[in-house]
C-alpha positions in Angstrom: 221.6 199.7 -52.3 218.4 199.9 -54.3 215.4 197.8 -53.3 212.4 196.6 -55.5 208.8 196.2 -54.7 207.0 192.9 -55.4 203.5 191.5 -54.8 203.5 188.2 -53.0 201.4 185.4 -54.6 201.3 183.3 -51.3 202.0 183.7 -47.6 205.7 183.6 -46.9 207.0 183.4 -43.3 209.0 186.5 -42.2 208.0 188.4 -45.4 204.2 188.8 -45.6 200.9 187.4 -46.7 199.5 186.7 -50.1 198.7 190.0 -51.9 201.0 192.1 -49.7 203.4 194.5 -51.5 206.8 194.1 -50.0 210.2 195.8 -50.6 213.1 193.4 -51.0 216.6 193.4 -52.4 216.8 193.0 -56.2 218.8 189.8 -56.2 216.3 188.1 -53.7 213.4 189.2 -55.9 214.9 188.1 -59.2 216.7 184.9 -58.1 214.2 183.6 -55.6 210.7 185.2 -55.4 210.2 185.8 -59.1 212.1 182.7 -60.3 209.9 180.4 -58.2 206.7 182.2 -59.0 206.2 183.2 -55.3 205.8 186.9 -56.3 205.3 189.2 -59.3 206.6 192.7 -60.0 204.7 195.6 -58.3 204.1 197.6 -61.5 201.4 200.3 -61.5 199.2 198.0 -63.6 199.7 195.0 -61.3 198.9 197.2 -58.2 195.7 198.5 -59.9 194.7 194.9 -60.7 195.4 193.8 -57.1 193.2 196.7 -55.8 190.4 195.7 -58.2 190.6 192.1 -57.0 190.4 193.3 -53.3 187.4 195.5 -54.1 185.6 192.6 -55.8 186.4 190.2 -53.0 185.1 192.7 -50.4 181.9 193.2 -52.4 181.4 189.4 -52.8 182.0 188.9 -49.0 179.4 191.6 -48.2 176.9 190.1 -50.6 177.4 186.6 -49.1 177.0 188.0 -45.6 173.7 189.8 -46.5 172.4 186.7 -48.3 173.2 184.7 -45.1 171.3 187.2 -43.0 168.3 187.0 -45.3 168.3 183.2 -45.2 168.7 183.3 -41.4 165.5 185.3 -41.1 163.6 182.5 -42.8 165.0 180.0 -40.2 164.1 182.2 -37.1 161.6 180.3 -35.0 161.8 177.1 -37.0 161.2 174.1 -34.8 161.4 170.5 -36.2 159.7 167.5 -34.5 160.9 164.0 -35.1 158.8 161.0 -33.9 161.2 158.2 -33.0 161.0 154.8 -31.4 162.8 154.7 -28.1 163.6 152.1 -25.5 164.6 152.3 -21.9 166.1 155.5 -20.5 164.8 157.5 -23.6 167.4 156.0 -25.9 166.5 155.9 -29.5 166.5 152.9 -31.7 168.8 154.5 -34.3 169.6 158.1 -34.4 168.8 161.5 -36.0 171.6 162.8 -38.1 172.5 166.2 -39.7 171.3 164.8 -43.0 167.9 164.0 -41.4 167.7 167.6 -40.1 168.7 169.1 -43.4 166.1 167.0 -45.3 163.4 168.1 -42.9 164.5 171.8 -43.2 164.3 171.5 -47.0 160.6 170.5 -46.7 159.9 173.8 -44.9 159.2 175.9 -48.1 162.5 177.8 -47.9 163.7 179.5 -51.0 167.1 177.9 -50.7 168.4 174.4 -49.9 170.2 173.3 -46.7 173.1 170.9 -47.1 173.8 168.4 -44.3 177.3 169.9 -43.9 175.7 173.2 -42.9 173.9 171.6 -40.0 176.3 171.8 -37.0 175.6 168.6 -35.1 178.7 167.1 -33.4 177.1 163.7 -32.9 173.9 162.2 -34.1 171.0 162.6 -31.7 170.4 159.3 -29.8 167.9 160.3 -27.1 164.5 161.9 -26.6 164.5 165.6 -25.8 164.8 169.1 -27.1 168.0 170.1 -28.9 169.3 173.5 -30.1 171.1 173.0 -33.5 173.0 175.7 -35.4 172.8 176.0 -39.2 175.9 177.6 -40.7 174.8 179.9 -43.5 178.0 182.0 -43.5 181.0 182.2 -41.3 179.3 185.0 -39.2 175.7 183.8 -39.6 174.7 180.7 -37.6 171.0 180.8 -36.7 169.7 178.2 -34.3 166.7 176.0 -34.7 164.9 173.7 -32.1 164.8 170.0 -32.8 162.2 168.1 -30.7 162.6 164.3 -30.5 159.5 162.7 -29.1 158.5 159.1 -28.6 156.5 157.6 -31.4 153.4 155.7 -30.5 
């Protein structure tokens, strides 16, 4: 029995991941995968196009990683100080949020902007002290900065 090769458009359980070239029976390819738009024929032109897309994606990923490393070098050694009013047991009146930290970072003469969603802060800071906060610049690049929260006079 003859089999045909198709390129998957999306992840399919028990078959493969998006972009994989798989060999299936012709009826399955024609009646299910191609008919529902889950795959397309693995012609020489389509395979070349897929390889080009992979090369471009790899180049883009490398460029993004290197840009993240460059930006991280600007954040090395950055320390922010917040003066906050505090009551008993060093608890703040209010809190310091990821947005507050991002705003303060953006005042640091960086050549890029930090979005509050890049500041990895599980909960707002609600007490005096020194905190280590990560800034997500890329999936593999998360430099840490020091955030000092001291009592305002």
